[in-house]
C-alpha positions, 0 to 999 in steps of 0.5 A, spaced: 614 108 487 612 102 490 607 101 495 609 100 502 605 097 508 605 101 514 604 098 521 604 102 528 604 099 534 605 099 542 612 098 545 614 098 553 621 101 551 624 106 545 630 104 547 630 097 548 627 096 540 632 100 538 637 095 541 633 090 537 630 091 531 637 096 529 640 091 532 639 084 532 635 085 526 638 090 521 633 094 520 635 102 518 633 106 523 628 112 521 625 119 525 624 119 532 622 122 539 622 120 546 616 116 545 616 113 538 621 110 532 620 109 525 624 102 522 624 100 515 622 093 515 624 090 509 623 095 505 616 096 509 615 103 515 614 099 523 613 105 527 613 104 535 610 107 540 610 107 547 604 103 551 602 097 552 602 092 546 597 088 544 595 082 548 596 076 544 595 068 545 596 062 542 591 061 538 592 060 531 594 052 529 598 051 522 601 045 522 603 042 528 604 048 531 600 053 534 601 061 533 601 066 537 595 071 535 595 075 531 603 077 529 605 080 524 611 079 520 615 079 513 616 074 507 623 074 505 627 070 499 630 064 501 637 067 502 635 072 506 631 068 511 637 064 512 642 069 514 636 072 519 636 065 522 643 065 523 644 072 526 637 071 531 640 064 533 647 067 534 645 072 538 641 067 543 634 069 540 630 065 543 624 063 540 616 061 540 617 056 533 624 054 531 628 056 525 625 051 520 621 048 513 614 047 514 610 044 508 615 040 504 615 038 499 608 042 498 606 047 495 607 054 499 614 050 502 616 055 506 621 056 512 620 060 518 621 062 525 617 066 531 619 069 534 617 075 541 621 082 541 623 085 547 616 088 548 612 082 547 610 083 540 611 077 536 614 076 528 613 071 524 619 071 519 618 067 512 623 064 507 621 061 500 624 059 495 620 061 490 616 068 492 611 065 487 610 059 492 607 065 498 600 064 495 600 057 493 594 052 494 
């Protein structure tokens, strides 16, 4: 079995969460009740429960940007990242950091974008042309 990461966080509204993660991000929905829902988030399990989302602040300095902390996300191959960036842009996503390239020409070069789900949970999606570069220094 390939290990899977599991993260459970709070959201304000289950139906709104289902529309966002299932409809906009294209994640497959798993089990659900009236107070929680699971998604296959690019091969990992995300569980969303009704409750107060965690507070965040733009305290993480990465390059020229201050990014929201804490946040979660996913590392994708560049083709999947490009397809998701196009889908989010077409959906009118209000990006915290719009799709772009960071560390161009350096070890760890990556495409990245930051946005929030409807409950305000910040998400970073990274794309790598070569996934061996994820930990490059």
